[in-house]
N, C-alpha and C positions, 0 to 999 in steps of 0.2 A: 617751156620747150618740152614737146610730147615724149612717150617714155621711148618710140622710135627713132624720134630725132635725138636723143639725148645718146642713144646707143650706137647711133652713126657718127655722133660727133666724139666717141672717143677710142682711142687706137688700142686695139687688141695683138696679143701676143699668143700664140698656141706653142706650147711645150708639148712633143710629142716623144714619150719615152723618160715621164715625167718619177723620178727617183731620189733617193735624198741625199744625192753626192752632185754630178752635174745639173742634173733636170732640177735641181731646187736652186741650185746656183743661179742658172738661165732665169728661173721664175722671178727671184731676188733680183737681180743686176735689169731686167725688162721693166719690171712693176717701178722700181725706184725712178725710172726716166717717165712714168707716167702711164705705164701699157697697164691694161687692164689684163688679167694672166690665166689664162686656160689650160689646165692641167689635163695630158692623157696618159693613161698608163692600164696596164691589164691589173693591177692592185688595188680594187678600190678599198681594202681595211685601211690602207695607209691615206688615204684621201682625206677626211678629216682634221689629221694633225697638219698634213702640209698645207691647206687653207686655212688652220689657224693660224699658223704659223708667219703664212704670209698678210693674215689679217692685222696679226701684232706689229708688221712693219708698217702698216697703213696701207698693203696692197691690196687691190681688189682681185678676186681669185674664182673660180670655179675648177671643178674636178670632174672629170668625166672617165669612164671604164669601158675600154676598149682594146681589142686587139690590130694591130696597124692593117692587118695581113685580112682582115673582115673588112671586105670594100662596104657593104651596108652598114654595117655599124658606125663604120669610118663618117661615111656619108650623113649618115644622123645626127651623128655628133658636133660634126661642122655647120650642120645647119642648125642647131641649140645652140651653138657659139656664136653663131653669127646672129642669129634673133634675141638674145641676150646680152651678148657685150657689144657688139657691134661690126664692120669688115674685118677682116684681119688684114694686119698691117704686119707681121712679123709671124714668122714659121721657123721653128727649130725643130730639125729631126735629129733625134740621137738614142731611139730605141736600145735598150739594152739585148745581149744573148738572150733566147728564148729560152734555155735550158742551161742554167749555171752549172751544172752537175754533169751533162753532158760528154765524155770522152772526147780529145780533139786528137784526130789523126794525120798525119805528116801531109804535105802537099804529094807526096810520092804514092800515099794511099787514097786519096781523094778520087771518089766513084763519081759518076755521073749524075747519080741519086743525090749525095751527100751538097755537089753543088749548085744542085735546083734548090734543093732545101736552101742554102745559104744565101743565094739570088734571090729567093721569095722577099727575104728584107728589103730589097732594093725597088720593087715593084710600087709597094705602099708611098715612097717618097718620090715616084712618079705619078702617081694618081693624087697624092695629096695636091703637088705643085700644078698638078693641070687643074685643081679646083680653085685655088687662091690666087692663082700667077694670071688670070687676066682681069679681076679686080684690081692686083694691084698697078698693072699696065694701063688701065683704066684713068686710075688716081695719079697715076706717075711715080708712084712712090710704094716704098716696102721693101721686104728683106726676106732671103731665104737660108738659112744656114745649116750646114749639116755637120753630122761629127763620125768620124771614124775612125779606123785602128791604122798605127804607123805600117803595117804590112801594108797597105796602099802604094809605098814609096822605098820600103826597105825590104829585100826577101828575108821572110819568117817562114821558113818550111813549116816548123811545127803547126802552125795554125792553120794551113790547108786550107780548107774552102773558105774560111771566112776573110782570109786574106784575097780571094776572087771577089768578095762582096765588097771588100772595103777599098778593092781598087777600083771597081766600079764605080760605086759610091762617090770617090773623089773625083773620077773624070765626068760624072753627070753633074754635079757642083762646079767644077772649072769651065765646062761647057756651056752652063748656063750666063755664068760669068760670063763670059764672052759674048754671049748671044744677047744679055740684056743692058751691055755697058750703056747703051743710050738711049735708055728707055725708063731711065729713073728708080730702076729695082736692081738693089744688091743680092748676088748669090756668092756665099762664101764657103768655104769650108775649114774645119778644126782637124787637125791628124793628131790622135791620142797616143802616146806609146810610152805606158805607165797604169801602176794605180790609184784612182783616185780617190781621195781620201773621202770619207763616208760613204760611199758608194756599195752597191749591194755585193761589186765582184772584189771590193777590197775588204769589205766585210767576211766574205766567204773563205778567200784564201787567209786571212790572218785567224779565224776560227779554228782551221785544218791545218796546223804547221807540220803536222805528220804525213800531210799529203803534197802541201807545197813546198815547204821549208821554209828556213827565214824570210821573212817580207823586206824586200829590197830597202836598204835606208831611205831611199828618194821617195816619195812619192808625189804626185802630183794635188794642187790646191785647185780645187772645182772653182771657186770665188776667182781666184786668176784667172783663169781659162776664161770662164764668163764676162769679166772686166777687158779679155782679149777681145772675145769675140765682138762686143761691142764696139769696141774700136775698131773692128773688122767692118764692122754696119754703118759706124758714122764717118770714117774717115775715106774709106771705101778705096784706096791707095794700092791696094793689092787682093788676091783673090784666096790667100790661106794663111792659117797660122800654123806653126806645129807645136808640141809639147812633148817634151820626152825627158824621161831618167836617163836614159842611152848616152846622152849628149858627152 
């Protein structure tokens, strides 16, 4: 088989927002199912460690530095991934906050400028779907998974503009689910309510108790979330799953 033929025969999963918590758990979960994994994040200094960890688990992986809001760079990255690893069969969209230290403002203080900045993280999701969905539909298989916050379903005024983004992303995912139900492509949403173990936000919060107070006793296991995401994709019996420490 030629190199191009081998690439086309492989299944490729793209993890947008690859970090040490949920992103890497998704990568390991998809990799265990036979996918070649392509990691995308803004922090290339961590990529070598990620790829090595996946290689030790027997998972083929590549890593690509890009900000999802940079359309030209993301276009180039998707082209790189497709050329090297083959058609994209799974896309996970879970980029984290762009600035973990940025102060949050209540919904009563949210400005149009803040709302536009938060919603800017929605548009790359739509752009990415537009790039990978036609191939999935043509092949009659594939998956789109999105991760957003609990504020999409539970009013959380303190999160302000982030609540607007979470709600919009959830609505986009659920509407895609309805539109694609008869086309062999699954779209699903993960509602996240709480600190995810090993993640960057968890690390920030636990490192600054004077700022954030005591960490809640309950946290979320990223491996369990990744397992549930895989179940959503394979069973296709519901459009979303919720993970919350507030239950």
